[in-house]
N, C-alpha and C positions, 0 to 999 in steps of 0.2 A: 283504232286498229281494227282489222277484220276479226270476225268471231268464228270459232269452231271451224267447220269444213269450209272450203273455198266457196265463193259465190255461185259457181256453176253447179254445185252439188246441193245447194240449200233450197228449201221451199221458201218462197217469198210471196208477197201479195202483188208482185209484178208479173207480167206475162212471160215467165221464164219457160225454159224447155220442159221442166218438170211441172206438171199440173197438180193442183192440190188433191185431185182424186187419186193420184198415184202414190198412195200411202204404202207404208211397209206392209207386205203381205202376211206377216206373222205378228200382229200387234198384241195378241193375247194367247194364252195357253189354255186349251180346253181339253179336259180329260173325257175320252169317249168311253161310255159304259154300255155294254150290250143289254138289250131289252128295255132301254129307257127311251121315252119319246123325246123329241127335240125340245130344248129349252130356249128361252129368249135371252138376248144380251142387252143389258141396260147400262147406259153410260151416265154416270153422275156428273154433277157440276164441276167437281174437282178433277174430272178426267178418268176416274176409276171405273173399271169394268165389273159388272155383277151379272152372274148367271141367275136368271129368274125361272124357277121351276114351275110346273103346272099347279102345284099346291100353294104357290105364292112365296115359297121360301127363296131366300137370296144367298148366294155364295160369291164372295169376292174372287175374281179371277187373277191368277198370277201372270205377270207380264213374261212373255217368252224371252229367253236369252238368245239374242241373234248374233251369230258370229259374222266376221267380215266376209267370210266366204258366202254366207247366206245373202249378204247385201250384194256382192258382186255377181251372184247367180241370178239376181232379179233385175228386170229391165225397168224397174221403177226408180225411186229415189234412193239415195244413200242415207240421208237424214230426213226425217219427217217430223210431224207434230207428235208422233209416238216416240217413246223413249227407246232408242236403239242402244242396247247394252253391249259395250265392247269389252270382252273379258280378257283376252290374251294380250292386248296392246295397252297395258297400264303399268304405272310405276309400282302398284301393289304386286303384280306378277313378277316384276324385276326384283323387288325386294325379297320375294318369296324364294327365288332362285339363290340369291345371296345368303339368305337364312339357312337354306338346306345345305349349302356348302359349309357353313360355319358349324352346324350341328352334326356334321359327319354323315349326311345322308348317303345312301348307297350310290346314287347317281350324282357324282361330282361334275361340275361344269367349269370350264375355263371361260371366264366372263370377259367379254370385249365390249367396250363402249366407243362408238365413233361419233364425234361431235361436229356438227356443221358450223361453218364460220358465221352464218346468220344467227344461229342460236347463241354463239359466243358473244356476238355484238349486242344482242338483246339483253343478255344477263349483265354484260359490262355496263350498259346504259343504266340499269337499275342500281348498280352498286358504285357508280362513278369510278370505274376501272378502265384501263385500256383494254382493247380486245385481247392482246397477248397476255396481260395480267389475268384476265378472266379465264383464258385457256389454261394457264398454269394452275390456277386455283381450282378449276373444275377437275383437272387431272388429279390433284391432291384429294379433293372431295370424294370422287368416285373410288379412288384407291383406298381411301379410309373406310369406305363401305364394304370393301372386299373385292372390288373389280381388279382384274389382273393386268389389263392393258387398256390404255386410252389413246385412240387415234383421232386423226383430223381429216374430215372429208374433203378439204381442199386438195389433199393428195390424190384421192380417187377422182376428184373432179378434173385433174390434169388428164387422166385417161379419157374422160368424157369429152373434153375439149379437143384433144388430138384426134379421137375417132370421129367427132362431128366435122372437123376440118377435112379429113380425108374423104368422109362420106359425101360431103357437099361437092367437092371437086369431081368425084366420080359421077355424081348425079348431073352436074352441070355439063360434063363432057358427053353424056348420053341424052341430053334434052331434045335433040333433033329427032330422035326416033322413039322417045318415051315421053308422052305428054303428061305423065303423072310423076315425073322425076322432080319437077320444080313447081311451086316453091317448096323447098325443104323446110319443114316446121319442127321446132325443137320438141324433145320428148321428156324433158326433165321434170315437168309439172304433172303429177298424177291426176289432179283435178281436171285439167285440160284433156288428158288421155281418156279418162272415164267418160267425159262429155262427148268426145269424138267417137268413141266406140258405141255409145248408147244412142246418139242422136244422128250422126251422119255416116257412121259405119263405112261401108265399102267405098263410098265416094271420097272420104277425107283420109282414111288410113294410109293409102299409098304415099301421101305427101309427108307423113310424119317420119322423122329420123328414127332409125332402128337403134341408135346408140343408147346404151343404158344411162340412167341418171347416176350422179355421184353416189347416192345411197346404195344403189344396186351394184355399182362398180366395186364399192367397198365390200359388199356381200360376196362378190366373186373373190376378191383378194383375201378376205378373212376365212371363208369356208373352203377355199381351194388352196391357194399358195401358202397362206399362214398355217392352215391345218396340216398340210403335208410337211412343212418346215418344222413344226412342233411335234411331229409324230402323233398327231391326233386324228380321229375321225371327225367329219363335220358335225356329227351329232353331239360330240363331247364339248363343243363350243356353244356358248349362249351369246349371241351377237345383238347388241342394242344400239340403235341409232338415235341421236338427239337431233331433232329437226324443228324448223320454224312452222310446220304445217301439219294439220290433222290428216290431210289427204295422204300423207306419206305412210300412214298406217295401212291404208288401202293398198298402196303400192307394194308394201312388204308382204301382204297376204295374197298377192296374185299367184296363180298356179304356175306361171312362167318362172317364178323365182323359188319354186319348191324343188328340192333335190330328191327325186323319187328313190334313188338307190340308197341314199343315206337317211331318208325319211326325216328331213329337217328343212327348215327355211334358211335362206341365205341371210336374212335379217329376221331374227326371232321376235323382236319387240321394238317399237318406235315410241320414244317419249318426246313430247313437245318441250320447247323452252319453258313454257309455263308449268309443266309437270315437274321439271327439275327444280324450279323455284318452289313449288309446293313441297317437294322432298326436303329442301333446305328449311322451310318454315316448320315442317313437322318435327324436325330435329332441333328447332330453335337455334338455327345457325344463320349467320350472314356470310355470303360468299366473300365479302371484303375481309372478314376475320380469319378465313381459312389460309393456312400456310401454303405457299406455292410449292409446286413440284415440277421438275423438268418434264417437258413433253416426251412421249414415247416416239422416237425418231423413225421407227420402222415404216410406219404408214402415216407420217405427218409432214406437212410442208413447213419446215422451220429453218431458221438460220440462227444457230445458237439457241437462245431461249425465246426468240421472237418468231411468232407465227407469220407465214407469208400467205398472200392471197393471189387473185388474178385481176387483171384490169377489166374495165367494162362495168356492166350493171351489177346491182346487188343480188341478181338472180343467177349469177354464174358467169356472166360475161360472154355468153355464147355468140351474140351478134358481133361483138368486138373482135374476138379471136378468129372466128370463121371468115369475117370480112377481110381482115388484114392478111390472113393466110391465102385466101382465094385471090385477092388482088395481086399478090406476088406470084403465086403458082400459075395462074391463068393468063395474066396480062403483064407480068414483070413490073408491077407498080408497087413501090414501097410507100405504104400509108403510115405516116407517123402519128397523125391525130385524126380522129373521126369527128365530123360535124353532123350533129343531130338536128333534124328539122321536125319540129312539133306539128302534128296535123290536127286531128279533131280535139285532142286534149293531151296532157303531159304523159298519158299512158299509151299514146299511139305516136311513135316517132319513126322517122325514116332516115336512112343513110344511103347516099349514092356516090358512085365514082364515074366520071365522064372523061372521054378522050375524043378530041376533035368533034365535039358536039354530040357524040354517041354515048348513051348510058351503058356502061359496061356491067355494073352491078347495082342492084337496087334491093336494099335490105330494110326490114322494119322490125320494131319491137312492139308487141301488142299485149297489153295487160288488162285484165278485167273482162267480165263476161260480155258486156255490151260491145266492147271493141272486138272481141273474138267473134261475136255474131256478125258484125259488119264485115270482118275479114272473110269469113266463110261465105257470106252472101256474095261478096265480090268474086270470090273464087268460082262459085257456082254459075255466075253470069259471065265468066270468062274475062272479067275486068281487073283481075289482080295483076299489078305490074311487078310483083316481088319475086326475087330469086330465093330469098331466105327470110324466115320470120321467127323471132324469139317470142314464144307464146307462154304466158303465165296467167293462171286463173285469177290471182289476187290483184286488185288495184295496187299499184306501186310495187308489185312483185313480191319476191320471197321475204324481203326484210319486213314486210307488212303482213306476213302470213298469220293465219288464224291461231297458230300455236305460240306466237310470240307473247311476251309479257305485256300486260295492259297498262295504260297510263296510271300514275299515282293520282290521288286527289289533288286537284288544282293544276294538273298537267294535262294539256290537250294532246289528242292523238297525233296531231301534226307536229307538235314540239318533240314528242317522243320519237316519232319516225325520223325526224331530222337528226336527232342525237344518235340514233342507231346507225343511220346512213354515214354520218361523220366518222363514227368509230370503225365501221366496216371498211371505209375507204382509207383509213389511216394505216392499214397494214401494207407493207411493201409488196408490190405486185411481182410475180414471177411468171415469165413466159413459159408456156407449156413445153415448147421445144427445148428450153434450157434446163429442164429438170433431169439431171443426170441419173438419179435413182429410178425414175420412171422409165427412162431409156434402157437402163440395165434390166429392169423387170420385163420389158418387151423382149429382150434377148434371152434372158435366163429362164423366164417362166413361160411366156406365151409362145415363143418359137419352139420350145421343147414339147408342148402339148399337141402340136399340129394345127393346121390352118382352120379346120372345121371346129375343133374344140375351142380354139382361141376366139373364133367368131361368136360362139355360144356364150363365152365368158364376158364378152364386151358388148354384145348386142342382144336385142330381144324382139318379140313379135307382138302384134296387136290383134284383137278379135272383135268382129262385129257382134253386138248383143242385140238379139231380136227384141223388137218392141212388143209390149203387151197389146193385145187387140180386143180387150173387152170394152163394152159400151161405156163404162165409167170414165174411160180416158178420152172420150170424144168431146170436142168442143161443140156445144149446141148453139 
């Protein structure tokens, strides 16, 4: 399985877009004192930093605590050989909020946890449960800790799929007079977005869908609709998302998803599947032994006690749903089953629809950094044949995210991934257009706030990050 942040954000010994010289700009903390001459910094074999004064005395330097905002404000790497300490996005911070609630702290929070279906499948695989069983047991586990509501991001993903469908059709219809409307590239993967902003900037960003990811759709639902319904201010809610990917922590910390007026983020904390497993271990608990609790139906895709999902890939099914919708809306074609053609490798696949020898739609799914690089280079050379691309930074997509549980001793990564995929696919799919409760929310919530506000709640923006121009980043 992948490790930590996605491949496009890691330093490797390959010739990736981040060079080893682009290390974090705040690796150590140095206290400046007036009247003192400059000291030297010495790096020991174990990686420790020492300040060496002119008299020969040494002082060990404290590592700086770097927030996610610091990382995103830098045009270098997200993770480097230096330790990047993420303070606010941790299970310790989550448990601290729950503890403060229990001891009657002045600032009480309504705690909401939104669990992704990929995380549910990963934990189900570890404990030999069905995905729905894992979902019900996770609901009970979190509520036992003091969480007030547990939701399912398959529900918010329905909004993402519907908005992606509509956005694609609108882009396709203006392609003749807008050469940057197609291909439309998905926006649900924050590793891909970060890479696009920092590496290709103004060239690539117009192609990227403005539709929010399921995580941030749930952020809108919880901090806007749910808050108003409960008579709460957004700041009174502590919203946690459980995700398969460390990059989702970066997404939650983006300034675009900070509510200035309420002075709070739409998603306060992101925990990975592995961090939830760590919480279970710290409490000497097995998820299999936890009593089940019925899912909270307000923002969950369920039928009775069973969780529902969406057809298509384990990364959200964007290609599947946009393709079938566009074929019907644009060409009157009912596509019952998609035929995927594998190109360079299993992480680069293509789907087309033809009529009378003419290609009407050509879609692709592109996972992993190397495939993403090839796609971008094709686009730059004007050689891309695609109308739509589902882009994910991790090889094999979100089910193989860096935050998922690791294989047990004697279990290969491939075996575990196959088990997780099978569990994920076992959930009954629900067509986005058939979700009655989502349709009701479009009418009761989004129509009532006005067109501009609704667009803000469902869509986002991207920003070119200027590259560093110091000599260390040059390839000699």
